[in-house]
N, C-alpha and C positions, 0 to 999 in steps of 0.2 A: 445478493449476487449468487448465481448458480455455479455449481462445480464445473470445472473444465473450461470456463470462459476466461477471457482476459479482463483485467480490471485496471482502471486508470484512477490514481489518486492525485489530484492537482492541488496547487497552492492557491489559496484565495487572494493573497496579497498580490496586487498588480505590480508590474514592472520587471526589470531584468533581474535574473538570479545569478549572483556571483558565486555564492557558497550556500549549498543546501545539503542537509544531512537528514536522512530518513531512518527512524528507529521503529522497531516492532516490539511492543511490550518492554520498552526501555533498553533494547539491545540494538546496537548499530547494524544497519543493513548495508547502506551505501551512501556515498557522498559525491556530489559534483562541486568542484571548486575550480574556477577559472577554466571552465570547459573540459576539465579532466575528471574522469570517474574513478573512484576508489571503492573496491568492495571490501566489506568487513565480514560478510557472511559468505558461505560457499556459493559461488555463482550458480551452479547447477541446482542446488537445493533451494536457493532463493527464487529462481525463475523470474527474476526481476531486473529491470533496467530503469535508468533515469534519463529523461530528456533534458535538453539545454534550458528549458523553462522551469525545471525542477519537478515536473510531473513524474510520478512513480508508476511504472507499469508492472503488473504481476500477471504472468502468463499461466494458463491452465490452473486456475485457483483450485485449492483443496480446502477441506474444513480446517486444517491446521494453519491456514493463512489467516483465519479469523483472529482478531485482536485489536489492540489500540496502536495505531500508527501515529507517530509524531514526526513532524518536519520542522527543523530549525533552519532559518534563513538569515544569513549575515550579509551585510553590505560589504563592498570592497574595502572600506576603511575599518572593518572589523566590528562595526556596531550591529547589534541585534536588530534585524528588520521585523521578524515575526517568528512566532512559534505556534503551530497549529496541531490540534489533535483530531483524529478521525477514528471512530469505531467502525471497523470493517467486519462484516458478518457474512460468512459463506454458508449458504443453505445446502443441505444434502439433497439427495434424490427424493422425490416425493413418491411414495408407494400408496396405491389405492387398493383397498380391500373391499370386496362386495359386502353389502350389509343386507341381511335377510331378517325380516321381522316375522314373528309367528303370532298368529291370532288364534284364540281357542273358540 
């Protein structure tokens, strides 16, 4: 992923999402439960939102957004449906330097 782009992290498990919680490096970011969103991180610093299907969107990604993202999904009866890990890596700007070779 390149810097300043938007990223979508989706849930591989099919079906409706009643309760999904996203964590970055084991720290809670946000949760959607019964179509209500709760933020655990500062909303402006997070630059993230969650869709009804549990997909996490991170806007204008920066290198500090790199890390291990975990989503935990529960069914309406409280049973664990899935827990998925994603390693997310943001690449910095690519700088090109001219190369000059000298021959004697």
